[in-house]
C-alpha positions, 0 to 999 in steps of 0.5 A: 337910491333910497337906502344905502350902508354908510359901508358902502360911501367912501371916506375922504380926508377932509383936506385942510382937516388933521386925522378928519374924513368925511363921508358924504352920505347924501349928496345935493344930487341924490335929495332936493334940499339939504346934504348929509355928511359924516365926520370922523376925527382921530384923538388929537384930531380936528379943524383949524377955525373956518368958515362956511357960507352955509348954516350947519346942524350937526348931532355927536354920534360918539366920542366928544370934542371941544368945539369953538362957535365964535368967542365961545367953546363947548365940551361936546359929547355923544347925544348933543346938538350942536348948530352953526349958523351960516359965517360963524368963525368956528373949529373942532378938536377930539379930547377924546381917546376915541374918535369923535364922529358927528352927523352934519346937514347943510343945505343943498346950495354953494358952502366956501370954506375960507380958513381963518387965523394962523397960517391961512 
């Protein structure tokens, strides 16, 4: 389907996340090279330190959060662009008073997620 509305796409909880959902807006079955996903984290929500076997290109739509990539911590807000290299340890924490939402584009390759640190 070349055009659809995001409200038509099922939102699913992110299993390792806290108060975080994902919508796969364009799946690997719909496009040959990239998948497009939308994440939404409620205030206080986020995702723990983890790695992925694919890179992430992200665009922040709404809200604000602290993102840690490797040893660096960034405060991001609407309009910011984030690049997370393949294999980089990263995490997210919504530090604002509204949902933190971002688009995430990944290549259509197998994406193995590995939790890092406490509780693994």
